[in-house]
C-alpha positions in Angstrom: 0.0 0.0 0.0 1.2 3.5 -0.8 0.1 7.0 0.0 0.8 10.1 -1.8 0.6 13.7 -0.6 0.0 16.3 -3.3 -0.2 19.0 -0.8 3.0 21.1 -0.8 2.3 24.2 1.2 -0.7 25.9 2.9 -1.9 28.9 0.8 -0.8 32.1 2.1 -3.7 34.2 3.3 -4.0 37.7 2.0 -4.9 39.1 5.5 -2.1 39.7 8.0 -2.0 39.6 11.8 -2.8 42.6 13.6 0.3 43.2 16.0 0.0 45.1 19.4 2.9 47.2 20.8 5.1 45.4 23.3 3.4 45.2 26.8 0.1 46.5 25.6 -3.3 44.8 25.2 -4.4 43.9 21.8 -6.7 46.4 20.1 -10.4 45.8 20.4 -11.8 44.2 17.2 -14.7 46.3 15.9 -18.0 44.6 16.0 -19.6 43.7 12.6 -20.7 46.9 11.0 -18.5 49.0 13.3 -15.7 51.0 11.8 -12.2 50.7 13.2 -10.3 53.8 14.2 -9.2 55.6 11.2 -11.6 53.9 8.8 -14.5 55.6 7.3 -16.6 52.6 6.3 -17.7 49.5 8.3 -15.5 46.3 7.5 -15.9 42.7 8.2 -14.3 41.0 11.2 -11.1 39.4 10.3 -12.1 35.6 10.2 -9.0 34.7 12.2 -10.1 37.1 15.2 -12.1 35.4 17.8 -13.4 35.9 21.3 -12.4 33.4 24.1 -12.6 33.3 27.8 -10.2 32.9 30.7 -12.1 31.0 33.3 -11.7 31.2 37.2 -9.5 28.2 38.2 -6.4 27.4 40.3 -4.5 27.0 37.1 -4.9 28.3 33.7 -8.3 27.3 32.2 -9.6 28.8 28.9 -12.4 28.3 26.6 -13.6 29.6 23.2 -16.8 31.4 22.2 -17.2 31.5 18.4 -16.9 28.9 15.8 -16.2 29.4 12.0 -18.2 29.7 8.8 -18.6 26.5 7.0 -16.9 25.9 3.6 -18.9 27.1 0.6 -19.0 24.9 -2.4 -17.0 25.9 -5.5 -18.9 26.1 -8.5 -17.5 24.9 -11.8 -18.5 25.9 -15.3 -20.1 23.0 -17.2 -20.3 24.0 -20.8 -22.4 22.2 -23.2 -24.5 20.3 -20.8 -28.0 20.8 -19.5 -27.4 22.5 -16.1 -29.1 21.2 -13.0 -30.2 23.4 -10.0 -28.2 22.9 -6.9 -29.8 20.3 -4.5 -30.5 21.1 -0.8 -27.3 19.5 0.4 -25.1 21.5 -2.0 -26.5 24.8 -0.1 -26.9 23.5 3.3 -26.0 20.0 4.5 -26.2 17.8 7.7 -22.8 18.9 8.6 -23.6 22.5 8.4 -26.4 21.9 10.7 -24.5 20.0 13.2 -21.8 22.7 13.1 -24.2 25.6 13.6 -26.0 23.6 16.4 -22.7 23.1 18.3 -21.8 26.9 18.2 -23.8 28.3 21.0 -22.0 26.0 23.5 -18.5 26.2 22.1 -17.5 28.3 25.0 -18.2 25.3 27.4 -15.3 23.3 25.7 -12.2 24.3 27.8 -8.4 23.5 27.9 -6.5 23.5 31.1 -2.8 24.0 31.6 -1.5 21.7 34.3 1.3 22.5 36.9 3.5 19.9 35.0 3.3 21.9 31.9 0.9 19.5 30.1 -2.4 20.6 28.5 -5.5 18.7 29.5 -8.6 18.6 27.2 -11.8 16.7 27.8 -13.1 16.1 24.1 -16.8 16.0 23.8 -16.9 13.6 21.1 -16.3 9.7 21.0 -13.0 8.3 20.0 -13.9 4.8 18.2 -10.8 4.6 16.0 -11.1 7.4 13.6 -8.1 9.3 15.3 -10.0 12.5 16.5 -7.9 12.5 19.9 -4.9 12.8 17.7 -6.3 15.5 15.4 -7.6 17.5 18.5 -4.3 17.2 20.2 -2.6 18.7 16.9 -5.1 21.6 16.9 -4.0 22.5 20.5 -0.3 21.8 19.8 -0.4 24.2 17.0 -1.9 27.2 18.6 -0.3 26.5 22.1 3.2 25.9 20.6 3.3 22.7 22.9 4.6 19.4 21.8 2.1 16.6 21.0 3.3 14.4 23.7 2.4 17.0 26.3 -1.1 17.1 25.5 -3.7 14.7 27.2 -6.8 14.4 25.5 -9.5 12.4 27.2 -13.3 11.9 26.6 -15.7 14.0 28.3 -18.6 12.6 30.4 -22.1 13.3 29.2 -22.7 17.0 29.7 -26.3 18.0 29.0 -25.5 21.5 29.1 -23.6 21.2 25.7 -27.0 20.4 24.2 -26.1 19.5 20.4 -22.4 19.6 20.9 -21.7 16.2 22.2 -22.8 14.2 19.1 -20.3 12.2 17.2 -21.5 11.7 13.6 -21.8 13.0 10.2 -18.0 13.4 9.8 -18.4 16.6 11.9 -16.0 16.4 14.8 -13.0 18.1 13.0 -15.3 20.6 11.3 -17.2 21.7 14.3 -14.3 21.7 16.9 -11.7 23.1 14.6 -12.1 26.7 15.5 -13.3 26.4 19.1 -10.3 24.2 20.1 -7.7 26.5 18.4 -9.3 29.6 20.0 -9.1 28.1 23.4 -5.5 27.3 22.8 -4.7 30.6 21.4 -6.2 32.1 24.6 -4.0 30.0 26.7 -1.0 31.0 24.8 -1.6 34.7 25.1 -2.2 34.4 28.8 1.0 32.5 29.3 2.8 35.2 27.4 1.5 38.0 29.5 2.1 36.2 32.7 5.8 35.7 31.6 6.0 39.2 30.8 5.1 40.2 34.4 7.5 37.6 35.7 10.5 38.6 33.5 9.7 42.3 33.4 9.9 42.3 29.7 7.5 43.4 27.1 5.1 40.7 25.5 6.4 41.5 22.1 10.0 40.3 23.2 8.7 36.9 24.1 7.9 33.9 22.1 6.0 30.6 22.9 8.1 27.7 22.0 7.9 23.9 22.8 6.1 24.4 26.1 8.0 27.5 27.3 8.0 31.1 27.1 11.4 32.6 25.8 12.9 35.8 25.8 14.5 37.1 22.6 16.3 39.8 24.5 17.7 37.9 27.5 17.3 34.3 26.7 15.4 33.7 29.8 12.6 31.2 29.8 9.7 29.9 32.0 8.0 26.7 31.3 4.2 26.5 31.0 4.1 24.6 34.2 5.8 27.3 36.0 3.3 29.9 34.6 0.1 27.8 34.9 -1.0 29.2 38.3 0.4 32.8 37.6 -1.7 32.9 34.2 -4.8 31.8 36.0 -7.7 34.0 36.8 -10.0 34.4 39.9 -12.8 35.6 37.6 -14.0 34.8 34.1 -12.7 37.3 31.5 -13.6 37.7 28.0 -10.4 38.2 25.8 -9.8 38.6 21.9 -7.2 36.5 20.2 -5.9 36.1 16.7 -5.3 32.5 15.3 -2.3 31.6 13.4 -2.2 32.1 9.7 -2.1 29.0 7.9 1.3 29.9 6.5 2.5 29.7 10.1 1.2 26.1 10.6 4.0 23.8 11.8 1.6 20.9 13.0 -1.7 21.2 11.3 -1.4 19.7 7.9 1.5 17.4 8.7 1.3 13.7 8.9 1.3 12.6 12.6 1.2 9.1 14.3 -1.9 8.5 16.4 -1.2 9.6 20.1 -2.6 6.3 21.2 -0.7 4.2 18.6 1.8 2.7 21.0 -0.8 1.6 23.6 -3.0 0.2 20.9 -0.4 -2.1 19.4 1.1 -3.1 22.7 -2.3 -4.2 24.1 -2.2 -1.5 26.8 -5.1 0.7 25.3 -8.3 0.5 27.3 -11.5 0.2 25.3 -15.1 -0.2 26.7 -14.6 -3.9 27.2 -11.4 -3.4 29.3 -13.0 -1.1 31.8 -12.9 -2.5 35.4 -15.4 -1.3 38.0 -15.4 -3.0 41.4 -18.4 -5.3 42.0 -19.3 -5.3 38.2 -19.5 -9.0 37.3 -19.8 -10.4 33.7 -23.4 -10.4 32.5 -25.0 -11.6 29.3 -28.6 -11.9 28.1 -30.5 -14.8 26.6 -32.2 -13.3 23.5 -35.2 -14.5 21.4 -34.9 -16.5 18.2 -36.3 -13.9 16.1 -35.8 -10.2 15.9 -37.3 -8.4 19.0 -39.1 -11.4 20.2 -40.4 -11.2 23.8 -40.3 -13.5 26.9 -43.5 -15.4 27.7 -42.1 -17.8 30.3 -38.9 -19.3 31.8 -39.2 -22.9 32.9 -35.9 -23.4 34.8 -34.9 -20.1 36.4 -33.9 -21.7 39.8 -31.8 -24.5 38.0 -29.9 -21.8 36.1 -29.3 -19.7 39.3 -27.7 -22.9 40.8 -25.1 -23.3 38.0 -21.5 -22.7 38.8 -20.6 -19.1 39.3 -23.9 -17.7 38.5 -25.2 -15.1 40.9 -28.3 -13.7 39.4 -30.9 -14.5 36.7 -33.7 -12.0 36.0 -36.3 -11.4 33.1 -35.9 -8.1 31.4 -37.5 -6.4 28.4 -35.1 -7.9 25.9 -34.7 -11.5 27.2 -33.3 -13.0 30.3 -30.2 -11.6 31.8 -27.5 -13.8 33.7 -24.7 -12.6 35.9 -21.8 -14.7 36.9 -18.1 -14.9 37.8 -16.9 -15.2 34.3 -18.2 -14.7 30.9 -17.6 -18.5 30.2 -20.2 -19.3 33.0 -22.6 -16.9 31.5 -22.5 -18.4 28.2 -23.3 -21.7 29.7 -26.1 -20.3 31.7 -27.6 -18.5 28.5 -27.4 -21.9 26.6 -29.2 -23.6 29.4 -32.1 -21.5 29.9 -35.4 -22.8 28.7 -37.4 -20.0 27.5 -40.8 -19.8 25.8 -40.7 -16.8 23.4 -43.4 -14.6 21.9 -43.3 -13.3 18.4 -40.9 -10.5 17.3 -41.4 -7.4 15.2 -40.3 -9.2 11.9 -41.9 -12.5 12.4 -41.8 -14.6 9.3 -40.0 -12.0 7.3 -37.6 -12.9 4.6 -35.5 -11.1 2.0 -38.3 -11.8 -0.5 -41.1 -10.3 1.7 -39.2 -7.3 2.6 -38.4 -6.7 -1.1 -42.0 -6.9 -1.9 -42.8 -4.2 0.7 -40.0 -1.9 -0.6 -41.3 -2.2 -4.3 -44.8 -1.5 -3.2 -43.6 1.6 -1.5 -41.6 3.0 -4.2 -42.4 6.6 -5.3 -43.4 7.0 -8.9 -41.0 8.3 -11.6 -42.5 11.2 -13.4 -40.6 11.8 -16.6 -41.2 9.3 -19.5 -39.1 9.1 -22.7 -40.7 10.8 -25.6 -41.3 8.5 -28.5 -38.7 9.3 -31.4 -37.3 12.4 -29.2 -35.8 11.0 -26.1 -34.4 7.7 -24.8 -33.9 6.6 -21.3 -31.8 4.6 -18.9 -34.1 2.8 -16.5 -32.8 0.7 -13.8 -33.9 -0.7 -10.3 -31.2 -1.9 -7.7 -31.6 -3.8 -4.5 -29.2 -3.5 -1.6 -29.5 -6.1 1.2 -29.3 -5.8 4.9 -25.8 -5.2 6.2 -24.5 -5.7 9.6 -23.5 -2.7 11.8 -21.4 -4.8 14.1 -18.1 -3.3 15.1 -15.0 -5.1 16.0 -15.6 -4.5 19.8 -19.0 -6.2 20.6 -21.7 -4.1 22.4 -20.9 -3.8 25.9 -21.6 -1.5 29.0 -21.2 -1.2 32.6 -23.9 -0.1 34.9 -24.1 0.5 38.6 -27.7 1.5 39.6 -28.5 2.2 43.2 -31.6 3.5 44.9 -31.0 7.1 44.3 -28.2 7.1 41.6 -26.7 5.5 38.6 -23.3 5.3 37.0 -22.7 4.1 33.5 -19.5 3.3 31.5 -19.8 2.9 27.7 -18.6 4.0 24.3 -21.3 6.3 23.4 -21.6 8.8 20.3 -24.7 10.3 21.8 -24.1 10.3 25.6 -26.5 13.2 26.4 -29.3 11.1 24.9 -28.1 8.1 26.9 -27.9 10.0 30.1 -31.4 11.6 29.6 -33.2 8.5 28.5 -31.6 6.2 31.2 -32.6 8.8 33.8 -36.2 8.6 32.5 -36.1 4.9 32.4 -34.9 4.6 36.1 -37.1 7.5 37.4 -34.2 9.3 38.6 -33.2 13.1 38.2 -30.8 13.7 35.5 -28.2 14.9 37.9 -28.2 11.4 39.7 -27.1 9.7 36.5 -23.4 9.9 35.5 -22.4 8.6 32.2 -18.9 8.1 31.4 -17.7 8.0 27.8 -15.0 5.2 27.1 -13.0 4.7 24.0 -14.6 2.0 21.7 -13.2 -0.6 19.4 -15.1 0.7 16.3 -18.5 2.1 15.8 -19.4 3.0 12.1 -22.7 4.7 13.5 -23.5 1.7 15.8 -22.8 3.7 19.0 -25.0 6.3 18.3 -27.4 4.3 20.0 -27.1 3.4 23.8 -28.7 -0.1 23.5 -26.1 -1.9 25.7 -25.9 1.0 28.2 -29.8 1.2 28.6 -29.9 -2.6 28.9 -27.1 -2.7 31.6 -29.0 0.0 33.6 -32.2 -2.1 33.5 -30.3 -5.4 34.5 -28.5 -3.6 37.3 -31.5 -2.1 38.8 -33.3 -5.5 38.6 -30.4 -7.3 40.3 -29.5 -4.5 42.6 -25.9 -5.0 41.6 -23.3 -3.6 39.3 -23.1 -5.4 36.0 -20.5 -5.6 33.3 -22.7 -6.4 30.2 -21.4 -8.0 27.0 -23.4 -8.9 24.0 -22.2 -12.2 22.3 -21.1 -11.7 18.7 -24.1 -13.6 17.6 -26.3 -11.2 19.5 -24.6 -8.4 17.5 -25.5 -10.0 14.2 -29.0 -11.2 15.0 -30.3 -8.6 17.3 -28.1 -5.7 16.7 -28.2 -2.8 14.3 -28.1 -3.2 10.6 -27.8 -1.0 7.6 -31.4 -1.2 6.3 -32.4 -3.1 3.1 -33.3 -0.8 0.2 -34.1 -0.4 -3.5 -33.2 2.5 -5.8 -35.3 3.2 -8.9 -33.4 5.4 -11.3 -34.4 6.9 -14.7 -32.4 9.3 -16.7 -33.7 10.5 -20.2 -31.3 11.9 -22.8 -31.1 12.9 -26.5 -28.5 14.0 -28.9 -25.8 13.3 -26.4 -27.2 15.3 -23.6 -28.8 14.2 -20.3 -32.2 15.9 -19.9 -33.5 14.5 -16.6 -32.4 12.4 -13.8 -34.8 10.8 -11.3 -34.0 8.6 -8.3 -36.4 7.2 -6.0 -34.7 5.5 -3.0 -37.0 3.2 -0.8 -35.6 1.9 2.4 -36.4 -0.1 5.4 -36.9 2.7 7.9 -33.6 4.1 9.5 -33.8 4.5 13.1 -32.8 8.2 14.0 -33.8 7.6 17.6 -30.6 9.3 18.6 -31.8 12.6 17.2 -29.3 15.1 16.9 -27.7 14.5 20.4 -30.4 15.1 22.9 -33.8 13.9 24.1 -36.2 16.2 22.3 -35.2 15.5 18.8 -34.6 11.9 19.7 -38.2 11.5 20.7 -39.3 13.6 17.9 -37.6 11.1 15.4 -39.6 8.3 16.9 -43.0 9.9 16.5 -45.3 7.9 14.2 -45.9 10.9 12.0 -42.5 12.6 12.3 -40.2 9.8 11.6 -40.4 9.9 7.8 -40.1 13.6 8.0 -36.9 13.3 10.1 -35.7 10.8 7.7 -36.4 12.7 4.5 -34.8 15.8 6.2 -31.6 13.5 6.7 -31.8 12.3 3.0 -32.2 15.8 1.6 -29.3 17.1 3.9 -26.9 14.3 2.8 -27.7 13.3 -0.6 -26.5 15.2 -3.9 -25.8 14.5 -7.5 -22.4 15.9 -8.4 -23.5 16.0 -12.1 -25.3 18.5 -14.3 -28.1 16.0 -15.6 -30.8 18.6 -16.2 -33.8 18.5 -14.0 -32.7 16.3 -11.2 -34.8 14.9 -8.3 -33.8 12.4 -5.5 -36.6 11.4 -3.2 -36.8 9.0 -0.1 -39.6 6.6 1.0 -39.5 4.3 3.9 -41.2 1.1 5.0 -41.1 -1.7 7.6 -40.2 -0.3 11.0 -39.7 -3.8 12.6 -36.0 -4.0 12.2 -33.1 -2.5 14.4 -31.5 -0.3 11.9 -29.0 2.6 12.2 -27.0 5.3 10.4 -24.2 2.9 9.4 -21.5 4.6 7.6 -22.7 7.3 5.1 -26.4 6.5 6.0 -28.0 6.5 2.5 -25.0 7.7 0.4 -23.1 4.2 -0.6 -26.4 2.8 -2.0 -27.6 6.1 -3.6 -24.3 6.9 -5.1 -23.5 3.3 -6.3 -26.9 3.2 -8.3 -26.2 6.7 -9.8 -22.7 5.8 -10.8 -23.8 2.7 -12.5 -26.4 4.5 -14.4 -23.8 7.2 -15.4 -21.6 4.3 -16.8 -24.6 3.0 -18.8 -25.3 6.6 -20.2 -21.7 7.0 -21.2 -21.9 3.6 -23.0 -25.1 4.3 -24.9 -24.0 7.7 -26.0 -20.5 6.2 -27.0 -18.6 8.2 -24.7 -15.7 7.3 -22.3 -16.8 6.8 -18.7 -14.3 9.1 -17.3 -14.6 11.8 -19.9 -18.4 11.8 -19.7 -18.1 12.3 -15.8 -15.6 15.0 -16.2 -17.8 16.9 -18.8 -20.8 16.8 -16.4 -19.3 17.4 -13.0 -20.6 20.6 -11.3 -17.7 21.4 -9.2 -14.0 22.0 -10.0 -12.9 20.2 -6.8 -14.8 17.1 -8.0 -13.1 17.4 -11.4 -9.7 17.7 -9.8 -9.9 14.6 -7.8 -11.3 12.7 -10.8 -8.6 13.9 -13.0 -6.0 12.8 -10.5 -7.1 9.3 -10.0 -7.5 8.9 -13.7 -3.9 10.0 -14.1 -2.4 7.8 -11.2 -4.5 5.0 -11.9 -3.8 5.0 -15.7 -7.5 5.2 -16.6 -8.2 3.4 -20.0 -5.0 1.1 -20.1 -5.4 -2.2 -21.9 -6.5 -5.0 -19.5 -7.1 -8.8 -20.0 -10.7 -10.0 -20.8 -12.5 -10.6 -17.4 -10.8 -7.6 -15.8 -11.7 -4.0 -15.9 -11.5 -0.6 -14.4 -14.1 1.3 -12.8 -14.3 5.1 -11.7 -16.6 7.1 -9.5 -17.0 10.6 -7.7 -18.5 11.2 -4.4 -19.1 14.6 -2.8 -19.9 14.9 0.8 -19.8 17.5 3.7 -17.7 20.1 1.7 -15.3 17.3 0.7 -14.8 15.2 -2.6 -13.2 11.9 -3.2 -12.7 10.0 -6.6 -11.9 6.3 -6.7 -10.5 4.1 -9.5 -10.9 0.3 -9.0 -9.6 -2.5 -10.8 -11.2 -6.0 -10.5 -10.5 -9.5 -11.7 -13.6 -11.6 -12.4 -11.9 -14.3 -14.3 -12.8 -18.0 -13.3 -9.4 -18.7 -11.8 -10.0 -15.8 -9.5 -13.7 -16.2 -8.6 -13.1 -20.0 -8.1 -10.5 -19.8 -5.4 -11.2 -22.1 -2.6 -10.6 -21.2 1.0 -12.2 -23.1 3.8 -15.4 -21.5 5.2 -15.1 -18.4 3.0 -16.4 -16.7 0.0 -13.7 -15.6 -2.3 -15.3 -14.4 -5.7 -14.1 -11.5 -7.6 -11.0 -9.7 -6.1 -10.3 -5.9 -6.4 -6.6 -5.9 -7.4 -6.0 -2.2 -7.4 -7.6 0.9 -6.0 -6.5 4.6 -6.4 -8.2 7.3 -4.2 -7.9 10.9 -4.5 -9.3 12.9 -1.6 -10.0 16.6 -1.0 -11.1 17.7 2.3 -10.2 21.3 2.1 -7.5 21.4 4.9 -6.3 17.9 6.1 -5.4 18.4 9.7 -3.5 15.1 9.9 -2.9 13.7 6.3 -1.6 10.5 7.8 -4.8 9.9 9.7 -6.8 10.9 6.5 -5.0 8.2 4.5 -6.0 5.7 7.1 -9.6 6.7 7.2 -9.6 6.5 3.3 -8.1 3.0 3.4 -10.8 1.7 6.0 -13.6 3.3 3.9 -12.4 1.6 0.8 -12.3 -1.8 2.4 -16.0 -1.2 3.6 -17.0 -0.2 0.0 -15.4 -3.4 -1.3 -17.2 -5.5 1.1 -20.7 -4.2 0.6 -20.3 -4.5 -3.0 -19.1 -7.9 -3.3 -19.5 -10.1 -0.1 -20.9 -8.5 2.9 -24.6 -8.9 3.4 -27.1 -10.5 6.0 -29.6 -13.1 4.7 -33.0 -12.7 6.3 -35.2 -15.9 6.8 -38.2 -16.6 9.0 -37.6 -13.5 11.0 -33.9 -13.9 11.8 -30.7 -13.2 10.1 -28.8 -16.3 9.2 -25.3 -14.8 9.8 -24.3 -15.2 13.4 -20.8 -13.9 13.6 -17.9 -12.6 11.6 -17.0 -16.0 10.4 -20.4 -16.2 8.5 -20.4 -12.6 7.5 -17.8 -12.1 4.7 -16.3 -8.7 5.3 -13.3 -7.9 3.1 -10.7 -10.6 4.0 -6.9 -10.5 3.4 -7.3 -12.7 0.1 -9.8 -10.0 -1.2 -7.9 -6.9 -0.2 -6.3 -5.0 -3.2 -2.6 -5.6 -3.2 -2.3 -2.1 -4.8 -3.9 0.7 -2.9 -2.7 4.2 -3.2 -4.3 7.3 -1.4 -3.5 10.8 -3.0 -4.2 13.7 -0.6 -4.9 16.6 -2.7 -3.3 20.2 -2.0 -5.3 22.2 0.6 -8.3 23.8 -1.1 -9.1 25.9 1.8 -7.8 26.8 5.3 -10.6 24.9 6.9 -11.3 21.2 6.9 -14.2 19.2 5.4 -15.8 15.9 6.3 -13.7 12.8 6.1 -14.8 10.1 8.3 -17.2 8.2 5.9 -16.2 9.9 2.5 -14.5 7.0 0.8 -17.2 4.2 1.6 -19.7 5.5 -1.2 -17.0 6.4 -3.7 -15.3 2.9 -3.2 -18.7 1.0 -3.5 -19.6 2.8 -6.6 -16.2 2.4 -8.3 -15.9 -1.5 -7.6 -19.6 -1.9 -8.9 -18.8 -0.1 -12.1 -15.6 -2.2 -12.5 -17.5 -5.3 -11.9 -20.1 -4.3 -14.5 -17.4 -3.5 -17.1 -15.6 -6.9 -16.4 -18.6 -9.0 -16.7 -20.3 -7.1 -19.5 -23.5 -6.8 -17.2 -24.6 -4.0 -15.0 -24.9 -5.4 -11.4 -28.4 -4.6 -9.8 -28.2 -6.6 -6.6 -25.6 -6.1 -3.6 -23.8 -7.5 -2.5 -23.3 -9.3 -5.8 -22.9 -12.8 -4.3 -26.3 -12.5 -2.2 -28.1 -15.2 -4.2 -25.2 -17.7 -4.3 -25.2 -20.6 -2.0 -24.3 -19.8 1.6 -20.6 -20.2 2.3 -21.4 -21.4 5.9 -23.7 -23.5 8.0 -26.0 -21.2 9.9 -26.0 -21.4 13.6 -29.1 -22.6 15.3 -31.4 -19.9 16.8 -32.1 -21.9 20.0 -30.0 -21.8 22.1 -29.2 -18.3 20.8 -25.5 -18.4 21.1 -23.0 -21.0 20.3 -20.9 -22.7 23.1 -17.6 -21.3 24.0 -15.0 -22.7 21.3 -12.5 -25.3 22.4 -10.9 -25.8 19.0 -9.1 -22.5 18.5 -5.8 -24.1 17.2 -7.8 -26.3 14.9 -9.5 -23.4 13.3 -6.3 -21.3 12.9 -5.1 -20.8 9.3 
């Protein structure tokens, strides 16, 4: 695997930093519409000037007030095509909404300088492997002139006063915290400079912040941040103005940095949610129903199971029967021994075929029909099967519920909702419920929901004891969250080499947005019988866009069947919607006798999109001669003020698709991927490349091999060995990531960007290699199962004893 960084240097801003005389306070920045001294007309506030706070504390503690405007789309001229009006998300998208919602409480995000010279920051987001603790530390290091190793980033407990400012989703963390974190760090730097000036008896202008110390350019004297931490503190809250660094001064932002937790992760010392130890919290598991969301009718042998070795408690709960024991192995034995009579679930008797029938019946009609002798149409319908939202770390949480209080530990992306709903569930005041956010071993949207935390709280209350709940892997696959099954109906009309209309009707099993936008009001609104489709349609319109000028363009959502546990798994709707469109784009190009790359380039709306497309075509050698049965595919995906283009090469020859590996599905292999990514300003290009690689592997999986089979109200897959996520033998041996030069001095979204682009590119490559447009995903879904399904009763398999026999 290789990575390429096309970014050479941050563009020089035209504005210059306003300097104050040595020893003087910086001049007050005029308010918007107010003239500065000596100016005759109002001028805009310098976008690098912000207001921050010094908070009353024993050592220096600072906060930010204002955020920064979002990136504006860069329009591109598209001559000789029928133009399209901008879609909703091209004007204002989900990321914009989340960023603006976070601004009013930005001043509650604080940085503290400790007596040992380190900086402490409690990040109000969830680290689940995406590297945001590293990028946040980089922002602090940049403005505070402090080495990365002296910055301690932890995860904040649930803080309801933050309102919408503690939701981790929509690739929004870096965008929404980029300015507040930098402002707080800049306030700290200025306070330290002024404290040092008083201590050294020198003018502020003669002092420089460098590597965690304030150094005099006159005498060479220096004071460390630790020595100044108490002196720079304040006994009252004070508002101060600061100027952020010009991008031309960046020495940390924009450079490739190792993750701050890398050493702990690779040496096994890193603590994930499952590693948390709380005194008295014993292993706990749940015996779950054989069908999705089934209910307990009766339990025949409660007393017998309670008497099993190591078992301390067995209780009925809303989702099944919970057992608590000395070890998880004992819990597994107890779960398997329970004799439960189950009631029907919410998807009783459902199968892939019945769900598909409901989806097709719910499809919204297409409006534009081809005109005889005048226009032609590409008309296609695509089916996307359920996909598992299981993360590598299975669902888990610790709960200690007392009579008048509760304490929760879990990896949570919406901790405020978790705290508010658990308090409501337990009948406790909000202040009596503490929710600690732990680092998680993966999420991909899964941990937007607090299923495990809420369940652990219910069990702890019923048992009157602390519990350490772990879902079995089979629980995650059969009762956990999924990416909903959907169809996409597309029609594009064209004539004389021009696309006149593009219609897409996406129909999906309902996506659960019960996490809202981070707090209980929108969470409850999303669940209302009437409001849920409105909420989903809003999310759809704020995330979906067509990057092409295809004349009159409409993309609409319809939903059906709420009996499944679904969630906003990576990109929400984007992978399926973009995959369908890019396949139709290939077909349009073919019918018009045009090259697929040139056709895309001609019709793209945005110059940044065109730039990434051109780059992957160049690096990936688009159009090169390839053997029969192999082909290239190319695709573009815009998202959250960022752009990605992916070129994929695939091998569909029999000698490849017929490879035999025990208990595995091999099939076609993606042999090469080139990805060009433009996120505006990449805070950590190294981390960005890693995110792109992960997204590409996800895209390959959902295109070729990763899907759930629904039969008689339950999924057949019961673990990762049944669910064929991209394995090593299907990973492309050639993988190159090109980070484009900074298109802005601010970041765009990156967390989910590559998934949709990769899925679409791989699907297009598959279609070109086989000569047939794929319309069902994953493409192997109808093939014979590559595994023997686990039984549904007992609900989980026995603890394995043949590990060495199963090793490859």
